[in-house]
C-alpha positions in Angstrom: -23.0 -5.8 3.5 -20.5 -3.8 2.0 -21.1 -3.4 -1.7 -18.2 -2.2 -4.0 -18.1 -1.2 -7.7 -15.1 -2.5 -9.1 -13.3 -4.1 -12.0 -13.4 -7.7 -12.6 -10.4 -9.2 -15.0 -11.6 -11.2 -18.0 -9.5 -12.2 -21.2 -6.5 -13.9 -22.3 -2.7 -13.7 -20.5 -1.5 -10.3 -21.5 -4.6 -9.4 -23.0 -7.0 -8.0 -20.3 -10.5 -6.7 -20.7 -12.5 -5.7 -17.4 -15.9 -5.8 -16.4 -17.4 -3.3 -14.4 -19.1 -5.2 -11.5 -21.2 -4.8 -8.4 -19.8 -7.2 -5.9 -19.7 -7.7 -2.1 -16.3 -6.2 -0.9 -15.6 -9.8 0.7 -15.6 -11.6 -2.7 -12.6 -12.4 -4.4 -11.7 -10.1 -7.4 -12.8 -12.3 -10.5 -15.1 -14.1 -8.1 -18.7 -13.9 -7.3 -20.5 -10.5 -8.1 -24.1 -8.9 -8.0 -24.4 -7.2 -11.3 -22.7 -6.2 -14.2 -22.5 -2.7 -15.0 -20.4 -2.7 -18.2 -17.1 -3.2 -19.7 -13.8 -1.6 -20.2 -11.2 -2.7 -23.0 -7.6 -0.8 -22.6 -5.8 -2.5 -25.3 -8.5 -1.1 -28.2 -7.2 2.2 -29.8 -8.9 4.3 -28.3 -10.0 2.6 -25.0 -13.5 1.4 -25.0 -15.7 2.4 -22.0 -19.3 1.3 -21.8 -21.3 1.6 -18.7 -24.8 1.2 -18.0 -25.4 4.7 -16.7 -28.9 4.2 -15.0 -27.9 1.1 -13.0 -24.6 2.5 -12.0 -26.5 5.7 -10.6 -28.9 3.3 -8.9 -26.1 1.6 -7.1 -23.9 4.7 -6.3 -27.4 6.2 -4.5 -27.8 3.1 -2.6 -24.3 3.3 -1.0 -22.2 1.3 -3.5 -18.3 2.6 -3.0 -16.3 2.5 -6.3 -13.0 1.3 -6.1 -10.3 4.2 -7.5 -10.1 2.5 -11.1 -13.8 2.0 -11.5 -14.3 5.5 -10.1 -12.2 6.7 -13.1 -14.4 4.9 -15.6 -17.3 6.2 -14.0 -16.0 9.9 -14.2 -15.4 9.2 -18.0 -18.8 7.8 -18.5 -20.1 10.7 -16.9 -22.2 8.8 -14.2 -20.4 10.8 -11.2 -21.4 14.2 -12.6 -25.1 12.8 -12.6 -24.5 11.4 -9.0 -23.2 14.7 -8.0 -26.1 16.5 -9.4 -28.8 14.1 -7.8 -27.1 14.1 -4.6 -26.4 17.6 -4.2 -23.6 17.3 -1.9 -20.0 16.7 -1.9 -20.7 13.1 -0.5 -20.1 11.9 -4.2 -16.4 12.7 -4.2 -14.2 10.0 -5.8 -12.2 8.0 -3.4 -8.9 9.4 -2.6 -5.4 7.8 -3.5 -3.7 6.3 -0.4 -0.5 7.9 0.5 2.0 6.7 3.0 2.1 8.7 6.2 4.8 11.0 6.7 7.4 9.9 9.4 8.1 12.4 12.2 11.5 12.5 14.2 11.0 13.2 17.8 13.2 14.3 20.6 16.3 13.5 18.4 16.1 16.6 16.4 16.4 18.9 19.4 20.3 18.0 20.1 21.1 18.2 16.4 19.7 21.7 16.3 21.7 23.1 19.3 25.2 21.6 17.7 25.2 24.0 14.5 24.8 27.0 17.1 28.0 26.5 19.0 29.4 26.4 15.7 28.4 29.4 14.2 30.7 31.9 16.5 33.6 29.8 15.3 32.6 30.4 11.6 32.2 34.1 12.4 35.8 34.6 13.7 37.7 34.6 10.3 35.5 37.0 8.9 36.3 39.5 11.8 40.0 39.2 10.8 39.6 40.7 7.3 40.4 44.5 7.2 37.6 47.1 8.1 37.1 48.4 4.6 36.8 45.0 2.6 33.8 42.5 2.7 34.9 39.1 3.9 34.6 37.4 0.3 37.0 40.1 -1.0 39.7 39.2 1.6 39.2 35.2 0.7 40.0 36.1 -3.0 43.1 37.9 -2.4 44.7 34.9 -0.6 
């Protein structure tokens, strides 16, 4: 059973507050959960983050994987630092943001690279028409 530490949205329309919960990865966002670890109120000034550090540390040590948003809140609460110290390794790293993979251009790039090489000698020919003592840029200014 894959267990996640994630945010569960509660509150009225356009006035969100979140619970930090431990839930099965297959359950819906606002659905069934195993345990409530804390809450997050982003609309208060400043934002309120309350997390039960002992229970969050327990779940992290037992293999629960935090989502990106939950990981930021655990970092703010100081739970990640405690987990890194207790684990003593880099396995406690935050989840990385998902970035799209770069597209690569295959065999089409080779013919395009050859075309400018044939045009290069043609561009060099007018520069040779300039008088020997003057640089090519000075010859263009006089014309």
